[in-house]
PAVORO-620801 format. One line per 4 residues: their letters; for each residue x, y, z of N, C-alpha, C, O. Coordinates in steps of 0.02 Angstrom, whole numbers, plus 50000, padded with zeros to 5 digits. Layout:
a) X/Y/Z/X/Y/Z/X/Y/Z/X/Y/Z ~ ... .
end
This chain:
mywi) 66824/58422/53354/66832/58415/53281/66890/58369/53263/66890/58334/53213 ~ 66942/58372/53308/67001/58332/53293/66985/58257/53292/67009/58221/53247 ~ 66945/58234/53340/66929/58162/53342/66887/58141/53283/66891/58084/53261 ~ 66845/58187/53258/66804/58172/53199/66850/58162/53138/66841/58117/53098 .
fcli) 66899/58207/53133/66947/58202/53077/66985/58135/53081/66994/58101/53030 ~ 67007/58117/53143/67044/58054/53152/67000/57994/53134/67024/57946/53103 ~ 66936/57997/53154/66891/57942/53139/66881/57934/53064/66880/57878/53038 ~ 66872/57991/53029/66863/57989/52956/66926/57961/52923/66922/57922/52876 .
liia) 66985/57981/52949/67048/57957/52921/67055/57882/52931/67077/57846/52886 ~ 67038/57858/52990/67042/57786/53004/66996/57747/52960/67015/57695/52932 ~ 66934/57771/52952/66885/57738/52908/66911/57736/52836/66904/57685/52801 ~ 66940/57791/52814/66966/57795/52745/67024/57745/52736/67028/57712/52684 .
liyl) 67068/57740/52786/67124/57694/52781/67100/57621/52780/67127/57580/52743 ~ 67051/57606/52822/67023/57538/52823/66991/57521/52756/67000/57466/52730 ~ 66954/57569/52728/66922/57560/52662/66974/57546/52608/66967/57500/52568 ~ 67027/57587/52607/67079/57579/52556/67116/57513/52565/67134/57480/52515 .
ffky) 67126/57492/52628/67160/57428/52640/67120/57370/52614/67146/57326/52579 ~ 67055/57370/52629/67013/57314/52607/67001/57316/52532/66992/57264/52501 ~ 67001/57376/52503/66995/57381/52430/67057/57351/52397/67052/57316/52347 ~ 67116/57366/52426/67178/57337/52400/67178/57262/52409/67196/57225/52363 .
lrvk) 67157/57239/52468/67156/57168/52482/67108/57132/52436/67123/57077/52412 ~ 67051/57162/52422/67001/57131/52378/67028/57123/52308/67019/57071/52277 ~ 67062/57175/52282/67091/57171/52216/67145/57118/52213/67150/57080/52166 ~ 67186/57116/52266/67242/57069/52268/67218/56997/52271/67248/56952/52240 .
ltyf) 67165/56985/52309/67142/56916/52320/67089/56893/52270/67078/56833/52263 ~ 67056/56939/52237/67001/56919/52191/67017/56940/52119/66972/56951/52079 ~ 67080/56945/52104/67104/56968/52038/67074/56926/51981/67061/56952/51927 ~ 67064/56861/51993/67043/56816/51940/66970/56794/51944/66947/56753/51905 .
vrmd) 66933/56822/51991/66864/56799/52002/66821/56806/51939/66780/56763/51925 ~ 66832/56859/51902/66791/56872/51843/66821/56843/51779/66801/56862/51724 ~ 66869/56799/51786/66901/56770/51728/66851/56732/51685/66810/56694/51711 ~ 66854/56742/51620/66808/56710/51572/66832/56639/51559/66887/56628/51534 .
tsnv) 66790/56591/51576/66808/56520/51567/66771/56489/51507/66772/56428/51498 ~ 66737/56530/51468/66693/56504/51415/66732/56473/51357/66702/56438/51316 ~ 66796/56487/51352/66835/56461/51296/66870/56395/51310/66909/56370/51269 ~ 66855/56366/51368/66883/56300/51383/66827/56253/51402/66776/56272/51432 .
yird) 66837/56190/51384/66791/56136/51404/66820/56104/51466/66878/56084/51467 ~ 66780/56099/51519/66804/56072/51583/66766/56009/51600/66704/56009/51603 ~ 66802/55955/51611/66771/55891/51628/66791/55871/51699/66850/55871/51717 ~ 66741/55853/51739/66754/55830/51807/66775/55757/51806/66746/55716/51770 .
lkip) 66825/55740/51847/66852/55672/51849/66862/55649/51921/66867/55689/51968 ~ 66864/55583/51930/66884/55552/51992/66941/55503/51977/66934/55460/51934 ~ 66997/55511/52012/67056/55471/51998/67067/55422/52056/67079/55444/52112 ~ 67064/55357/52043/67076/55308/52097/67148/55310/52121/67195/55310/52081 .
agdi) 67156/55314/52187/67224/55316/52216/67225/55275/52280/67232/55302/52335 ~ 67218/55210/52273/67219/55165/52331/67157/55173/52373/67103/55152/52352 ~ 67164/55201/52432/67108/55205/52480/67062/55264/52467/67011/55270/52501 ~ 67078/55307/52420/67036/55366/52406/67027/55376/52331/67061/55344/52290 .
eina) 66981/55421/52313/66975/55446/52245/66994/55520/52245/66970/55558/52287 ~ 67036/55539/52199/67060/55608/52196/67015/55649/52150/67002/55630/52093 ~ 66991/55705/52176/66948/55750/52138/66990/55788/52087/67042/55817/52104 ~ 66968/55788/52024/67008/55819/51971/66964/55852/51918/66904/55839/51914 .
klff) 66996/55894/51878/66963/55926/51820/67012/55924/51762/67072/55933/51770 ~ 66984/55912/51703/67023/55911/51641/67001/55969/51597/66942/55978/51584 ~ 67049/56008/51574/67036/56067/51533/67059/56055/51461/67116/56034/51449 ~ 67014/56068/51414/67031/56068/51343/67014/56137/51314/66964/56166/51334 .
pkfi) 67054/56164/51267/67034/56225/51232/66978/56207/51183/66984/56159/51145 ~ 66924/56244/51183/66866/56226/51142/66880/56229/51067/66849/56192/51029 ~ 66927/56272/51047/66937/56279/50975/66967/56217/50942/66969/56212/50881 ~ 66991/56170/50982/67022/56110/50953/66977/56048/50961/66998/55993/50945 .
lneq) 66916/56057/50987/66871/56001/50999/66824/55988/50941/66806/56033/50904 ~ 66803/55924/50934/66751/55907/50885/66682/55909/50918/66675/55933/50974 ~ 66632/55885/50883/66563/55888/50909/66553/55845/50971/66506/55857/51009 ~ 66596/55797/50983/66591/55753/51043/66635/55779/51100/66647/55743/51149 .
dqpr) 66658/55841/51094/66701/55872/51145/66765/55832/51157/66789/55827/51213 ~ 66792/55804/51103/66857/55771/51104/66905/55808/51058/66883/55834/51006 ~ 66969/55811/51075/67017/55846/51031/67020/55813/50962/67018/55752/50955 ~ 67024/55855/50910/67029/55829/50842/67097/55798/50829/67105/55759/50782 .
tklp) 67145/55815/50870/67212/55785/50867/67236/55775/50938/67216/55812/50983 ~ 67279/55726/50949/67302/55713/51017/67343/55771/51044/67387/55798/51010 ~ 67329/55790/51106/67361/55848/51137/67412/55827/51189/67404/55775/51222 ~ 67465/55867/51197/67508/55858/51256/67467/55870/51319/67419/55907/51319 .
lifl) 67487/55837/51373/67452/55844/51437/67498/55875/51489/67554/55852/51499 ~ 67473/55927/51522/67510/55958/51577/67472/55946/51642/67413/55963/51648 ~ 67505/55917/51690/67478/55907/51757/67493/55969/51798/67549/55994/51798 ~ 67443/55994/51834/67452/56053/51876/67438/56036/51949/67384/56012/51965 .
nhgw) 67487/56050/51992/67481/56035/52063/67479/56101/52103/67523/56143/52097 ~ 67425/56109/52142/67416/56171/52181/67462/56173/52241/67501/56127/52254 ~ 67459/56229/52278/67498/56238/52339/67460/56215/52401/67402/56197/52397 ~ 67494/56217/52458/67466/56197/52521/67404/56240/52538/67405/56301/52531 .
smni) 67351/56206/52559/67287/56238/52578/67250/56269/52519/67201/56304/52529 ~ 67272/56256/52457/67235/56278/52399/67191/56221/52375/67195/56165/52401 ~ 67148/56234/52325/67108/56182/52294/67091/56202/52223/67101/56260/52204 ~ 67065/56156/52185/67056/56169/52113/66994/56210/52097/66982/56227/52039 .
rmkv) 66954/56227/52148/66898/56272/52136/66921/56345/52133/66885/56388/52108 ~ 66980/56358/52158/67005/56427/52164/67026/56453/52095/67066/56423/52060 ~ 66997/56511/52077/67013/56541/52012/67087/56560/52008/67116/56559/51954 ~ 67117/56577/52065/67188/56596/52065/67231/56537/52043/67287/56547/52020 .
fqqw) 67205/56476/52051/67241/56417/52026/67218/56398/51956/67259/56380/51914 ~ 67152/56401/51944/67126/56382/51878/67153/56425/51822/67156/56403/51765 ~ 67173/56487/51838/67199/56531/51786/67258/56500/51749/67267/56512/51690 ~ 67299/56460/51784/67356/56428/51751/67332/56377/51700/67356/56375/51644 .
aisl) 67283/56336/51721/67258/56283/51676/67226/56313/51614/67238/56290/51558 ~ 67185/56365/51624/67150/56396/51568/67200/56429/51520/67194/56421/51459 ~ 67248/56465/51547/67296/56501/51505/67340/56452/51467/67353/56462/51407 ~ 67363/56399/51500/67406/56351/51466/67368/56311/51414/67394/56297/51360 .
aigg) 67305/56293/51430/67265/56255/51382/67255/56293/51317/67264/56266/51263 ~ 67238/56356/51323/67226/56397/51263/67291/56416/51229/67295/56416/51167 ~ 67342/56431/51268/67406/56454/51240/67446/56399/51208/67490/56413/51168 ~ 67433/56335/51225/67472/56280/51199/67465/56267/51124/67510/56285/51086 .
pfac) 67410/56238/51101/67356/56212/51144/67379/56148/51181/67413/56106/51153 ~ 67357/56144/51244/67372/56086/51286/67308/56063/51321/67260/56101/51328 ~ 67308/56000/51342/67260/55977/51391/67291/55988/51459/67352/55978/51467 ~ 67252/56008/51508/67278/56021/51575/67237/55983/51626/67176/55989/51628 .
liyd) 67270/55945/51667/67237/55906/51720/67256/55935/51788/67315/55935/51807 ~ 67206/55960/51824/67218/55986/51891/67181/55942/51941/67131/55910/51924 ~ 67205/55940/52003/67176/55893/52051/67186/55920/52122/67233/55956/52136 ~ 67140/55900/52166/67146/55915/52237/67190/55861/52269/67172/55802/52267 .
crgh) 67246/55880/52297/67288/55831/52332/67252/55802/52392/67204/55831/52417 ~ 67275/55746/52415/67247/55712/52474/67237/55761/52532/67284/55796/52552 ~ 67176/55764/52558/67161/55808/52614/67146/55879/52595/67136/55921/52639 ~ 67145/55894/52531/67132/55962/52507/67068/55963/52464/67051/55914/52431 .
gntp) 67033/56019/52466/66974/56027/52423/66924/55971/52433/66905/55956/52490 ~ 66903/55939/52379/66854/55885/52382/66885/55815/52380/66850/55766/52367 ~ 66950/55811/52392/66982/55746/52398/66987/55727/52471/67013/55765/52512 ~ 66963/55667/52490/66965/55646/52560/67037/55631/52583/67084/55634/52544 .
gkkr) 67043/55615/52647/67108/55598/52676/67131/55652/52723/67103/55707/52727 ~ 67184/55636/52759/67211/55683/52808/67258/55732/52774/67300/55713/52732 ~ 67250/55795/52792/67292/55848/52763/67358/55850/52801/67365/55884/52852 ~ 67406/55814/52774/67472/55811/52806/67527/55815/52753/67521/55786/52699 .
lnak) 67579/55851/52771/67637/55855/52726/67679/55792/52736/67725/55791/52776 ~ 67661/55740/52699/67695/55676/52709/67703/55639/52642/67677/55660/52590 ~ 67738/55584/52646/67753/55545/52585/67690/55514/52555/67687/55504/52495 ~ 67639/55500/52596/67578/55468/52571/67544/55513/52520/67522/55489/52468 .
mfnd) 67541/55577/52535/67511/55624/52487/67553/55627/52423/67525/55627/52368 ~ 67618/55631/52429/67662/55635/52371/67660/55571/52330/67667/55574/52269 ~ 67650/55515/52362/67649/55451/52326/67585/55439/52287/67581/55391/52250 ~ 67535/55483/52295/67476/55480/52253/67492/55503/52182/67456/55485/52134 .
ipki) 67545/55543/52174/67558/55576/52110/67571/55528/52052/67543/55537/51999 ~ 67613/55476/52060/67622/55429/52004/67557/55396/51981/67549/55380/51922 ~ 67509/55386/52027/67444/55358/52008/67405/55407/51964/67369/55388/51919 ~ 67414/55471/51978/67383/55523/51937/67414/55523/51867/67379/55531/51818 .
fdfg) 67480/55513/51864/67514/55509/51799/67488/55448/51760/67476/55453/51700 ~ 67480/55391/51793/67455/55331/51760/67386/55344/51731/67371/55323/51674 ~ 67344/55378/51769/67276/55393/51747/67278/55441/51687/67243/55430/51638 ~ 67318/55493/51692/67319/55545/51640/67342/55520/51573/67315/55540/51521 .
ekla) 67393/55476/51572/67420/55454/51508/67372/55408/51470/67382/55396/51411 ~ 67320/55383/51504/67271/55339/51472/67209/55376/51449/67164/55346/51419 ~ 67205/55441/51462/67146/55480/51442/67140/55485/51366/67191/55490/51331 ~ 67079/55484/51342/67067/55492/51270/67088/55562/51248/67078/55612/51283 .
gidh) 67117/55565/51189/67138/55630/51162/67205/55654/51186/67224/55711/51171 ~ 67241/55613/51225/67305/55633/51254/67363/55597/51218/67360/55537/51206 ~ 67415/55635/51203/67477/55606/51177/67521/55589/51237/67553/55633/51266 ~ 67522/55525/51256/67556/55505/51317/67632/55511/51312/67668/55504/51362 .
drma) 67657/55524/51252/67729/55536/51244/67748/55609/51254/67807/55627/51252 ~ 67698/55651/51265/67711/55723/51276/67672/55746/51338/67619/55775/51333 ~ 67701/55732/51396/67670/55752/51459/67720/55794/51498/67780/55785/51494 ~ 67693/55842/51537/67734/55888/51576/67700/55903/51642/67643/55884/51654 .
ffgi) 67736/55938/51685/67712/55952/51753/67724/56024/51771/67776/56053/51757 ~ 67674/56053/51804/67676/56123/51827/67655/56124/51900/67600/56102/51916 ~ 67697/56150/51944/67680/56151/52015/67700/56216/52048/67751/56246/52030 ~ 67660/56238/52096/67675/56299/52133/67676/56285/52208/67631/56251/52233 .
smga) 67727/56309/52242/67734/56301/52314/67739/56226/52332/67787/56194/52311 ~ 67691/56199/52369/67692/56127/52382/67694/56088/52316/67727/56037/52310 ~ 67657/56113/52267/67656/56081/52202/67724/56082/52168/67740/56036/52130 ~ 67764/56134/52182/67832/56136/52155/67876/56085/52189/67920/56056/52157 .
eval) 67864/56074/52253/67901/56022/52289/67883/55954/52261/67926/55910/52253 ~ 67819/55944/52245/67797/55883/52211/67832/55877/52144/67856/55823/52125 ~ 67836/55933/52108/67868/55933/52042/67940/55909/52046/67962/55869/52005 ~ 67976/55933/52096/68048/55918/52100/68063/55854/52138/68121/55832/52140 .
sray) 68012/55823/52168/68024/55760/52203/67990/55700/52171/68011/55643/52181 ~ 67937/55712/52132/67902/55656/52099/67903/55663/52023/67924/55615/51989 ~ 67882/55719/51996/67883/55727/51923/67954/55726/51895/67966/55701/51841 ~ 68000/55754/51933/68070/55758/51912/68099/55690/51894/68131/55682/51842 .
sdrr) 68086/55641/51935/68117/55575/51924/68074/55528/51882/68093/55471/51869 ~ 68016/55552/51859/67972/55513/51816/67986/55532/51743/67967/55587/51722 ~ 68019/55488/51707/68041/55506/51639/67984/55515/51589/67996/55534/51532 ~ 67923/55500/51610/67866/55515/51568/67855/55591/51562/67826/55614/51513 .
mkav) 67879/55629/51612/67872/55701/51611/67929/55732/51570/67987/55728/51589 ~ 67912/55761/51514/67962/55790/51469/67984/55860/51490/68034/55886/51467 ~ 67945/55891/51535/67961/55957/51560/67931/55965/51630/67876/55941/51643 ~ 67968/55998/51673/67946/56008/51743/67956/56081/51760/68013/56106/51760 .
fais) 67901/56115/51776/67902/56187/51790/67883/56197/51863/67828/56180/51884 ~ 67930/56224/51903/67921/56228/51976/67926/56299/52001/67977/56333/51990 ~ 67873/56323/52033/67870/56391/52060/67874/56389/52136/67831/56361/52169 ~ 67927/56419/52164/67934/56428/52236/67939/56362/52274/67898/56346/52316 .
spyn) 67989/56323/52257/67999/56258/52290/68056/56261/52341/68106/56294/52330 ~ 68047/56226/52398/68104/56218/52444/68154/56167/52415/68137/56128/52371 ~ 68214/56169/52442/68265/56119/52427/68263/56064/52480/68265/56005/52465 ~ 68258/56086/52542/68250/56041/52599/68191/56067/52640/68196/56119/52672 .
aksn) 68135/56031/52639/68073/56055/52670/68081/56068/52744/68064/56122/52769 ~ 68107/56019/52780/68113/56026/52853/68158/56084/52872/68143/56122/52918 ~ 68214/56089/52837/68261/56143/52852/68231/56211/52838/68239/56258/52877 ~ 68195/56217/52782/68165/56282/52764/68112/56303/52815/68112/56360/52838 .
fsrk) 68066/56257/52832/68011/56275/52875/68030/56283/52948/67994/56313/52987 ~ 68087/56256/52967/68110/56262/53037/68165/56314/53044/68193/56321/53098 ~ 68180/56350/52991/68235/56400/52994/68218/56458/53041/68160/56471/53056 ~ 68269/56492/53063/68260/56551/53105/68243/56610/53060/68282/56627/53016 .
pesf) 68185/56642/53070/68165/56698/53027/68215/56756/53030/68243/56771/53082 ~ 68227/56786/52972/68274/56842/52969/68239/56909/52969/68272/56961/52970 ~ 68172/56909/52967/68135/56971/52968/68066/56958/52999/68045/56901/53008 ~ 68031/57013/53014/67965/57005/53043/67917/56973/52993/67876/56932/53012 .
serl) 67923/56991/52929/67878/56963/52878/67890/56888/52870/67842/56851/52859 ~ 67953/56865/52877/67967/56793/52875/67936/56759/52935/67907/56705/52930 ~ 67945/56790/52994/67917/56761/53055/67841/56753/53048/67813/56702/53068 ~ 67809/56803/53019/67736/56802/53010/67716/56748/52961/67668/56710/52974 .
alff) 67752/56743/52905/67736/56693/52854/67743/56622/52881/67699/56580/52869 ~ 67796/56608/52918/67806/56542/52946/67756/56526/53001/67736/56469/53010 ~ 67736/56578/53039/67686/56569/53091/67619/56547/53062/67589/56500/53085 ~ 67597/56583/53009/67533/56566/52978/67536/56499/52942/67486/56463/52938 .
lrla) 67595/56481/52917/67602/56416/52885/67594/56360/52936/67563/56308/52922 ~ 67620/56370/52996/67611/56320/53049/67538/56315/53069/67513/56261/53083 ~ 67504/56373/53072/67432/56372/53087/67394/56333/53034/67343/56301/53049 ~ 67418/56335/52972/67385/56300/52917/67402/56225/52915/67376/56188/52874 .
gvkp) 67446/56203/52961/67459/56131/52966/67528/56108/52947/67543/56048/52952 ~ 67572/56154/52924/67640/56134/52908/67683/56141/52970/67704/56196/52987 ~ 67694/56086/53004/67730/56087/53068/67797/56050/53059/67798/55988/53058 ~ 67852/56087/53054/67916/56055/53039/67938/56004/53091/67973/55956/53074 .
kkis) 67919/56013/53154/67939/55965/53206/67907/55896/53195/67933/55845/53219 ~ 67851/55894/53157/67818/55831/53144/67840/55798/53079/67817/55744/53061 ~ 67885/55832/53043/67913/55802/52982/67973/55759/53002/68025/55785/53019 ~ 67964/55694/52998/68019/55649/53017/68075/55652/52965/68064/55676/52910 .
ektn) 68133/55628/52984/68189/55627/52937/68173/55583/52877/68193/55599/52821 ~ 68139/55527/52889/68120/55482/52834/68073/55518/52785/68081/55513/52725 ~ 68023/55553/52812/67976/55590/52770/68013/55645/52733/68002/55655/52673 ~ 68056/55680/52767/68093/55735/52736/68135/55711/52677/68139/55745/52626 .
rsis) 68165/55654/52684/68206/55627/52630/68163/55605/52571/68187/55601/52514 ~ 68100/55589/52584/68055/55567/52531/68024/55625/52492/68009/55618/52433 ~ 68016/55683/52525/67980/55738/52493/68024/55798/52474/68002/55842/52439 ~ 68086/55799/52498/68130/55856/52484/68173/55844/52422/68205/55792/52416 .
pefi) 68173/55893/52376/68213/55886/52315/68287/55871/52328/68319/55837/52288 ~ 68314/55896/52383/68385/55884/52398/68404/55811/52394/68459/55794/52371 ~ 68359/55767/52414/68374/55696/52418/68350/55658/52355/68359/55597/52350 ~ 68320/55695/52308/68293/55664/52248/68337/55679/52187/68345/55637/52143 .
fken) 68366/55738/52186/68404/55760/52127/68461/55712/52111/68494/55684/52155 ~ 68473/55705/52046/68530/55667/52021/68574/55717/51983/68564/55731/51924 ~ 68623/55743/52019/68663/55799/51992/68701/55780/51928/68717/55824/51888 ~ 68715/55717/51919/68755/55695/51861/68711/55666/51806/68735/55627/51764 .
dpdl) 68647/55684/51806/68601/55660/51754/68575/55719/51714/68521/55744/51729 ~ 68612/55741/51664/68591/55800/51625/68524/55791/51589/68490/55839/51575 ~ 68506/55729/51575/68442/55716/51541/68384/55737/51586/68336/55768/51563 ~ 68387/55719/51650/68335/55739/51697/68337/55814/51710/68285/55848/51710 .
nsrv) 68396/55841/51721/68402/55911/51742/68386/55960/51686/68365/56016/51700 ~ 68394/55940/51624/68378/55985/51568/68303/55993/51560/68281/56036/51521 ~ 68263/55954/51596/68190/55958/51589/68159/56004/51641/68098/56009/51645 ~ 68200/56038/51682/68175/56077/51739/68181/56152/51727/68232/56177/51701 .
flvh) 68128/56188/51746/68128/56261/51745/68107/56284/51814/68057/56261/51841 ~ 68145/56331/51844/68130/56356/51911/68111/56429/51911/68138/56469/51873 ~ 68062/56446/51954/68040/56515/51963/68041/56531/52038/68020/56490/52079 ~ 68066/56590/52055/68066/56610/52125/68071/56687/52130/68099/56720/52086 .
ardd) 68042/56713/52184/68047/56785/52198/68096/56796/52255/68097/56758/52304 ~ 68135/56848/52249/68184/56863/52302/68151/56881/52368/68181/56870/52421 ~ 68089/56907/52366/68056/56928/52428/68009/56875/52455/67964/56890/52494 ~ 68019/56813/52435/67977/56757/52460/67993/56746/52534/68049/56727/52552 .
dtis) 67943/56757/52577/67953/56748/52649/67938/56677/52672/67957/56658/52727 ~ 67904/56638/52630/67885/56569/52649/67940/56520/52631/67962/56480/52673 ~ 67962/56522/52569/68018/56480/52546/68077/56527/52534/68075/56568/52488 ~ 68128/56520/52574/68186/56565/52569/68216/56563/52499/68218/56511/52466 .
fkef) 68239/56621/52476/68272/56625/52410/68334/56581/52409/68356/56559/52356 ~ 68363/56569/52468/68422/56525/52472/68404/56454/52450/68447/56418/52424 ~ 68341/56434/52460/68319/56367/52438/68320/56363/52362/68340/56312/52333 ~ 68298/56417/52329/68301/56419/52256/68373/56413/52232/68387/56376/52185 .
eknr) 68418/56449/52264/68488/56447/52244/68518/56377/52251/68558/56356/52209 ~ 68498/56342/52303/68521/56273/52312/68492/56227/52258/68528/56185/52232 ~ 68428/56236/52242/68397/56196/52188/68433/56208/52122/68449/56161/52086 ~ 68444/56272/52107/68476/56288/52043/68547/56260/52039/68567/56232/51988 .
raln) 68583/56267/52094/68653/56243/52095/68656/56167/52088/68699/56141/52053 ~ 68610/56132/52120/68609/56059/52117/68593/56034/52046/68619/55983/52024 ~ 68550/56072/52012/68530/56052/51944/68574/56083/51890/68571/56063/51832 ~ 68616/56130/51911/68661/56164/51864/68622/56195/51806/68638/56183/51747 .
lpdd) 68571/56234/51823/68527/56262/51771/68555/56326/51741/68580/56369/51777 ~ 68551/56332/51675/68573/56395/51642/68521/56450/51649/68466/56438/51675 ~ 68538/56509/51627/68493/56567/51635/68426/56558/51601/68376/56585/51624 ~ 68425/56521/51545/68362/56514/51509/68315/56461/51539/68262/56447/51512 .
qvli) 68335/56432/51597/68292/56385/51632/68274/56408/51702/68253/56369/51744 ~ 68282/56473/51713/68261/56502/51777/68228/56569/51763/68244/56603/51714 ~ 68183/56588/51809/68154/56654/51808/68157/56680/51880/68124/56654/51924 ~ 68197/56732/51890/68205/56763/51956/68169/56830/51955/68181/56872/51913 .
lerg) 68123/56838/52003/68083/56899/52007/68103/56937/52071/68113/56907/52123 ~ 68107/57002/52065/68125/57043/52123/68069/57047/52173/68081/57054/52233 ~ 68007/57043/52150/67950/57049/52194/67895/57001/52173/67895/56975/52117 ~ 67847/56991/52219/67793/56944/52205/67778/56900/52265/67726/56869/52269 .
shml) 67827/56898/52311/67821/56857/52371/67811/56784/52353/67832/56762/52299 ~ 67777/56745/52396/67776/56673/52386/67731/56652/52328/67750/56610/52288 ~ 67670/56681/52325/67622/56660/52273/67632/56696/52207/67600/56680/52157 ~ 67677/56746/52206/67693/56782/52145/67632/56812/52111/67627/56814/52050 .
lhqe) 67585/56836/52152/67525/56868/52124/67545/56930/52084/67588/56969/52104 ~ 67512/56937/52026/67522/56993/51979/67588/56988/51941/67608/57036/51908 ~ 67621/56932/51945/67679/56918/51902/67662/56863/51853/67706/56833/51821 ~ 67597/56849/51846/67574/56791/51807/67594/56795/51733/67611/56743/51704 .
llil) 67592/56853/51703/67609/56857/51632/67682/56839/51620/67698/56806/51570 ~ 67725/56861/51664/67796/56843/51658/67806/56768/51665/67843/56737/51627 ~ 67771/56739/51714/67778/56667/51726/67747/56627/51669/67776/56578/51645 ~ 67688/56648/51648/67652/56612/51595/67692/56612/51530/67697/56560/51496 .
ssal) 67721/56669/51512/67761/56672/51450/67821/56625/51454/67839/56593/51405 ~ 67852/56621/51514/67908/56576/51523/67886/56503/51519/67920/56461/51489 ~ 67828/56488/51550/67802/56420/51550/67785/56397/51479/67803/56341/51459 ~ 67751/56439/51441/67733/56421/51373/67795/56410/51329/67798/56363/51290 .
rffk) 67843/56455/51336/67905/56447/51298/67939/56381/51314/67962/56345/51270 ~ 67944/56366/51379/67979/56305/51400/67942/56242/51378/67972/56195/51352 ~ 67876/56241/51390/67836/56181/51372/67838/56169/51297/67844/56112/51274 ~ 67832/56223/51258/67832/56213/51185/67900/56190/51160/67903/56155/51109 .
skl) 67953/56207/51194/68019/56185/51174/68031/56111/51190/68072/56078/51159 ~ 67993/56085/51240/68003/56016/51262/67949/55969/51236/67961/55908/51231 ~ 67890/55995/51219/67835/55954/51198/67821/55959/51124/67775/55927/51098 .
end
């Protein structure tokens, strides 16, 4: 009888684990997208075309599905190994579009999703971003004087290394960004959960030994920031969780210190780990407040 009890207990634990995992990973699957108009786009970027989607809130469109007034445009950059088909990423575009109202442009980075190219953490992928900005500011219905950037994880690194120095971006919102990519990903883990996070990141293709010093200087915010330029630094908002095992919280502290950001330009969360799942309302409210103050 004892082994039957143990078997039932094991089955119950497995069931509860997968039920928890399903809720955690499919939180946004049933999200209602009927209140936004989504247009598929292809953005020329030298040797490739970047797969993209443009989101408009339907309540501001005319009969030709164009905004009745020009809208600010927010560019959204996903994280490593993500793509724009994922509802966990689309939720940001939909929420910001309706809450603005804003137009939101999301795209698959080089080597991700339906965008061709090699999936490598290198300057070539990051250098596609200004071409996306050029494309976005020419879109119909867009106020090119009011553009902003939203990035998470790798997208936050893009935010602080490319959008940061592009003065067309009036606001830059970065979630979970490293300060020095090579240093962060090659650091000695301080816990088992950090060791696990960095191990799986390497399996996903982020290999710090293959990041050259030249590449690191091109993609790491440490080498991009202009500490004595308050005009650039006042446009940045940082978000980070203390329990982030992928990007050390020390990286956030270095970013904040370099930019000299006040309390109203940062959001520090005690929990949420790297992707900050289930902290979306806190982040979204901060993003909307910041974007509306700048746009």
